[in-house]
N, C-alpha and C positions, 0 to 999 in steps of 0.2 A: 533592416534586413528589406528589402523587396520583397513584394508577395509573390514574385518568383523565386524566391531563394530556397531551395530545398535543404539547406545548411550540408551540402556535400554529402546528401544520402541518395542512393542510386533507385530505381524504381522498386526493385525487390522490396528494401528497406522500406521505402516508402507505403508498401503494401503491407508490410509486415505490422506498422504502425497504425494501420487502419483496420487491421485483423485484430489487435488488441484492444483497440478502443472499440469495436462494436464486441467483442467477446464479454469484455466487462459489463456493459448494460444488456446483453442477451441472458448472460448467466444472471445478473440481478433481477430479470424480469422475469425469469424463469424460475427463481425462489421466489419472487410476491405471487405468484399460481400455485409455487407447491403450498406456500404458506394458508392461502385461502381455502386449501383444499386440507387444511389439517397436518402435512407432513412435515411443518419446521417445528423445532424445538428451541423456545426463546425468542429473543428479540431478533429484527431484520435489520439491518442497516444500509440505505442505498448509499451510493455514491454520487447519483444523477447530478449532473453538471458539473463532476469534479473528476470525471474519467482522466482526461488530458493530463492532470497535475502528476498520479502515480504512473502512468504509462510511459510518458514523455522522459520524468526522472530515471525509471528502472533501467531504460532503452539506453540512458548513455551508461550505464555500467557495465562491466564484464562479468557474465554469467557464465556462469558454469555447472557442470554436473558432478565434477571431481573432488570438492572439498578445496578446490584453490582459487577461484574467484572472489568477485568483491561479495559483501555481506550486508542482506536486510532485514530491514527490522517493521515491517507492513504495520496497519493500522486496519477498522472494519473497514472503511471507505476508502484502503489502495487495494483492492482484489486485483487492481490491472497490474501492478507491481508485482503481486505474488504470482500471475498465472505467467509473466513474462522469465520469472526465477524456478521456474519450473512447476510450481504447484498445480497438480492435478487437478481437472474440472472436478472429475468423478469426486476425488476426497472434500473440493470444496463443499457439494452438497451432501454428502456425508457427514461432514461437520454440522453442517444447518440442520440435519436430519437427525441427528445424535444415531447414526448408525454404529452398529459395534466392530463393523468393516473399516470404519474410519480411521485417520492416524490418530486419534485421542481413544479411539475403542467406546465412545458417546459421552464421555465423561466432561469433555470443555466444547464450548459450541462454534461456529463460524469460524473465524480466521485462526485463532489459537493453536496453533501446531508450528512444528518445524521441523528442518530437514537441514542439516548441517553440511551436508555433501554439495546440496542443489545452493545452502548458501541463503536457507533466512529461516528467520526466528518469527514466532507470531507473538501478538503482544500480551501482557502481561495485566490483570485489571487494575492495580492501584496507577492512575494516572500519573505519569510525569517519568515515571520509572525506569520507560526503555531505554532512556539516553543515558541511564547509569551503568545500565546493563550493555549498550554497546560501546560506552567509552571504554570499560574493561575489555571486552572482544576487541575491539579494534587498537587497544593499547598494545594487546600480543602482535596485531602485525605489525607496528614497527619496532616495537624489542626485537624480535625476528628478523629485522630487515627485509619485510617481504612488502611487495608492491599490492597491496589488497589494501580497500579503503571500505567504509561501512557507511549503510544509510539510514536512519533514524525518521519516520516520519510521526508529526504530532499535529494534532488541533490546536488553533487558537486557546481554546479556553486551559489547555492541558500546560501551557505556559505560565500560567499564574499558579502553579503549584512549587512548592518547596523542593519537591525530587527533580522537577525540569532544572531550576538555577541551580543546585547542586552539581547535577550531572553536566551542566555544560560547562560551568566552571570549570571543573577537576578535566573535563574532555579539552576544554582551550589552555590551561595549564600544563597539560600532557601531551599538549600539540597530538592529541589522536587522531588518526586520518578517519574522519569522520562527518558526512554532511547531513546536517539536520533540515530537514525538510517541515516547515510552519505550515500548515494547511487554513490557512486565512478564508474560511467559509463563512466568515460575519455572524457566525452562531455557536455557543457553547450552550447544547439544549435549546433553551429558549433564553438567555441571555445574550444580548448582544455584542460584541466584540468591544465595542467602546466604553463597556462597563467593567471590562477585564485590562483594558490599557489605556495608559494616556498617547500612546508611541501614533503616530500616522500611518508607519509603515514597521512589522515586526524586523527590516532588515536594520533599523535603527539601533533594535538593540545589540547587534554584533559587535558595533566598537567597544560597547561596555565590558564585552567580557575580552576584549582586544584579538577579536576575531573578522573574517571578512562575511560581508554580508551581501546577497544579491534580493531584488524583489522583482518575480515574474509575472506575467498574465498566465493565470493558470486553466483558461482556457483554451490555449493556444499549443497544441501538443508539440510545436516542431519550436517554438520559442521555447518553450521548459526543456526540451532535450538539449539544445544548443545551451542554455544558461546553466543548465548543470553538466555537462560535458566540461564547460572550461571551467567550471568549480572542483568536479572531478581531476581532472589536470595540476591544478593547483596542490590541492591536498595530497595526489598520488607523487607530486616531486617533493612534499617536505613541507608544507607551508603550514600542516596541521586543520583544525576542525575549520569549517564553515558551515553556515546558515543560507538557506535560499528560501525565501517566502512565496506560496502560490498564494495569488490573489482570482478568487473567486467566487459564487456563493450555492450554499447549499440550498438544493431547490427543491426539498423534501423534508420532511420532519426529522428529529432526533434518529428517532427509529419508524416503522411501521405504525406503531401504536402512539405515537404523536401526530395529533392535526395540526399541526402548526397552525393555530387560531390566533398566533402572538406575530404573523407576520403579512404585512401588505399585501395582497392579492398581485396588486398591479407592479409592487416591487419582482414578485416570481416572472410576473408573465416579461416584464424588460430584460431578465437574466436568459428567458426561454432563447431571446433572440440571439443569444450569443452560445449558442449551446455548442459544446465541443465538435462533438462527433460531426453535426449539421456543418458546420463552420470547415472541418478539416475536409470532409467531403468536396465541399462546393471547389473548395481551393485546389483539389487533385483534377477534378475535371478543367477547371476555368484554366490550370497551369499545362494541362494535356501531361501529369503525371499518371492518369490511371483512364481507362473508360465507361462508359456508364456499364458495361456489361462486367467488366471486371469487377467493380465494386458491387454490383448484384451478386456477383457468384460468391464474393467473400462475404456478403450478409446471409445469401440462403445456405452457405457451408458451415458459418457459425451458428446460426438458427438452428439447423438441423444436428450441428454436434452437442448444442445444450439439451435440447428436446430428448435424444437418445440417453445420453448420460444422467439425466434427470431424472426418466422412466425405469432407467437399470436400476440407479440406486435405491428407489421408491420398491421395491423386490426386494432388497437386500435386508437380513435379518438385525432386529435390533440386539443391542448388547444382552447376554446373558446373565443372571442376577449374581452369581459367583465370582464374574470377572470383577466385580465393584472392588474387592479387596485386595485382587493383584496389584503387587505392585506397593503395597499399604503396609501387610504387616510381614515381621521377619523370619515369623516362623516356618513362611512358604518359600517353597522351592522357586525363585523367581530371577529373571535376569538380571545382569546389574547394571545399575542405574548410570547411564551417560556421563553423570554428575563425578564419578569416582574413578581416579586414574587409576585407584587400586582397590580390592577388597576392603569391605570397611572391616575395622578391627573388631574381634571376640568382644 
């Protein structure tokens, strides 16, 4: 495609993509400030340089809030996809600050929460297992004859786990309507990707499971969108599971506590020149999809939205001690868990 191609998206949609990209970065930058102020509980995982992968992929799916849309399993570096699926900015901050007002009432950190009506489920801690969970969820779509599909994100390091292989094999055999997004950011914590796998591209792994696979420049939000849109059409038509590799670079450490001393600074500087947000911004101006004033207005709007949300959440209460046993002990009067279709047998 030429640089002038908007892949069929209108001006409003192109602006929405830019808003989603800038929201992802602004929210994480605000989190970094909150962490330095002592408000963040646990680790902070930035997606600097990877924002276009999550945003472009999620933008290609059907996003609804009535429980009938596509389904997303995001990662800690896919906040942009979570926001597009209706994850509230305030809840995002509540999770990282372990607030009692948050979706998990301070029990889980960062992006570990779900909303089945909006169609997203947060990651569980054991790496590789979310593909198994999503294989089960999307299998129900196929068995019910629904035109819904799922998307699960994974880092390249997680693809070396047994659960990842078992889940992908099951999804492939059962023709689950699922897209597996492999985030090849070239590092699994401090281990370079070439020490995790010998394939030149993760798309080479697809044929081994009998599924189609694509590899795309993860810094180009429009190319990601178009690649995933085409993959989604095939999956929705009954082809079964597909794999899409996002190629980019993790420009910060595994988490904020990781100084990233194992990476050549010159390599980071090289990838900074391929910043996904700056690149998309320049492209919009060059092709006259937006004016400088329009983009500046979006940036100011997003910055203020993040500032106001963060400052309001800081003032919200921490969890009450007694609430820690809620949903734990059976002799308490609690809400029925969502995992039970019927009340538990005495």
